[in-house]
N, C-alpha and C positions, 0 to 999 in steps of 0.2 A: 420527560420522555415516556416513562412508564406510568400508567394511570390505574390506581386501585379502585376508584369509585366507578359507578355505572356511568356509561357514556354512550352516545349514539355511535354505532360501529362505523357507519359510512363517513362520519365526521373525523373519527380517529384514524381509520384504516384506508379511506379512499374508496373508490368505486369497485376496485377488485379486492374483495375482502381477503382472499387467500394470500395474495401478494402483499397486501398491507399488513396482515398479521405476521407473515414471514419476516418482513422488514422490521416490524416493531419488536418481535421476540428476538430476532437475530441480533439487533442492535443492543437490546437489553442484556443478552448473554455475553456478547463480546466486550461490552463496556463494564461488565462486572456487577450488574444489578442483582443477579442471582447468586453471587459468590458465597454468601452466607445463608442462602435460602434454598428450600426444596423447590425444584421446578414443578409447576402446577400440572395436574392431570388434564387430559383433553376435556373432561367434563367441567373442570374448574375454569379452564380457558374459555370454553364456550359460554359459561355463565358470566365470567368477568367481562368479556368483550361483546357479549350479546350477539354471538354468531352461531351458526349450526355446528354440530359435531363434525360434519363432513369438511367444513372449512378448517377447523382446528386440526383434524386428522391429516389433511393434505399439507398444511403448514408445518406440522411436526415431522411429517415424512420428508419434506424438502430440507428441513434443518438437519435431519438425520443424514440425508445424502451429502450434505456439506460437512459432515463430521462433527457438528456441534452437539448433537444429542445421540443417545443410544438407549435402547430398551433393555432392562435387566430383570431377570426373574425375581419376583417378590420385592423389587425396588421401584418398578415403574420406569418412567422416562427420566434419565439423569443427564446432566451436562458432562460432556467429554473433556478430558484435559486438552490444553492448547495444542499439545503434540499431535492430537488426532484431528484437529481442524484442517479443512482443505484451504490452506493459506494462499493458494493460487486462484481460488474462486473470487470472481469479481465482487460479489456481494460481501463476502467475508472481509476482503481487503477494504471495501468502502466502510464497513462497520468499524474496522480497526482505526480508521481515521477519526472516528467519533470518540475514541478513548482519550483520556487525559494524556498529554504529551509524555513520552517516556524515552529517555536517552538509551535505555537498554534495547527497546524496540528499534530505534533508529540505528543503533550499532548493528543489530541483527540484519536489518534491511541492507545496510551498507556492506556488511560482510558478504552477503549474497551477491550484491551488485559487483563487488570486486571479483567474485568468481565468474560472473557471467558476461559483463559488458566488455571488458578488454578482449576476451576471446571472440565475442560477437563482432567487435571492430576488426579484429584480425581476419575473421572469415569474410567480412564485408569487403575488405581489401582484395580478397581473392575471387569472390563470387558475385559481387554486386552487378546488377544489370543496368542498362542505361536508364530505365524507369526508376530503379532504386536510387541511383545517383541524382536523378532529377528531383525525386521526393526529398532526399537529404538536403540538397541545395536549397530547395524551397523552405524547408524547416529552418535552415540556418539564416536565410533571409528574413524569416519571421523574428528570429532572435535579434537581428540587426535593427529591424523596424521597432521592436519593443524597446531596445536600448535608446532609440530616438523618440520614444514616447508614443509610438503607434502600435499598441498591442500589449498583450500580457506576457511578462517575463517568464512566469511559471509554465504557462501553456506552451510557449515557444520552445523553452528548454526541454520540456517533456517530449514534444513532437520530434525534436532533433534526435534524442536518445532512442525513441521508438523506431525512428526511420532506420537506424543502424541495425537494430534487431531484424527488421524486415530485410535489410540488405545482406544479412548473413547467409541467405540461401538455405538456411536450416530451419524447417518448420517447428522443431522443438524449441528453438529460441523465440519464435513468435509467441509461444505460450506464456512467456515470462512478461509480456508487455504490460499486463495489468499490475503485476507486482512491481515492475520498474516504475510505472506511473505513480503508484501509491508511495513507493520509497522516495521518489523525487519530490512529491508534494510534501512529505514529512521533512526531507532533508532541506529543501529550500526554505521552509518556514523556520527551521532551526538556524541555518547559516545567516538568514536575514536578521533574525533576532539577536544572534551573538555578535556579528560584526557588520551587519547591514550589507552583506555581500550580494552581488548580482552575478548571474552567470558570466564566466570569463570568456568573452567572445574570441579572443586570440587563441585560447587553449582549445576551444571547440572547432575553430577554423583549422587548427593544426591537425586535429583528428580527421576532419573531412578531407583535408588535402592529402594526408597519408593514404586514405582510402581511395581517393581519386588517382593517386600516383601508383596504386596497386603495390603498396609497401606494407605487408602484413605485420612485420615486426614493429615498425614505427607506429602503425595504427594501434597495436596492442599497448605499447608503452605510453602513448599519449592519452589513451583512454584510462589506463591504469592510474596514471598520475592524477587526473582530476577526480576520479572516484575515491582513490586512496587518501587524497587530501581531506576529504570529508571525514573519513574514518579516523584520521589523525586528530582532527578537531574534536570529534566525538569522544575519543579516548582521553584526550587532555581535559575535556570538560568533566568527564566521569572522575578523573583523578582529582580535580579541583573540588568537586562535590564531596568526594570521600574525605579529603582533608578538612573541608568545612564541617562536615558531620562529626569528624573525630574531635575537632577543636570545640564544637558545641557540646559534645558529650563530656569532655574534660572540664569545661566551664560549669556544666550542670553539677558535676561531682565535687 
């Protein structure tokens, strides 16, 4: 991913050098390439990637706006702690998917989903418009088609959950769509790997039916159940991993 030797900038970064450098550096930061290293100066980046100082300056400015970098007196540009990153930013979320799989990250994603999605379903049962319901039904039909071998399970599942955020009638909920998208991609990979699970069509249909029936309480509970089920599996896997690590430590001693 990260290249130390000289290379042709257009080959490595693409036609838009600024966006290419932004993506290259952002991915390197988020995946930990610079964890034990000093982040390069703009002059060093310009030399390394064979681009102009204006390109590196703009890329660094964009990374700073995303919370990944900050400029400090007598220290230059440094990488911010994860707590400062804009974790709702589409690029940052995409870069997070490039990291080595982490149960801790999945748990954090799922904890936020538990806080957001059940309430979103509850609101959808109250405020969804005809178009919202039509979009939701279409997304569920994609899930059914995927189950029959016509389409992608992951994309269909994500589209269904995103349709509920839109149906909430609350624009603040819309802003979580990229986070939910990324969380679901991570979650589905994990549950598929652990127990070869596919989206539970019946459980998703029950959520949709509760929303169509204008039953906020039932919509909340049905959504809470399927999201919290993931959290239960993650917590159990973390417990098993801790036991295995403790056993390995005792064996080594």
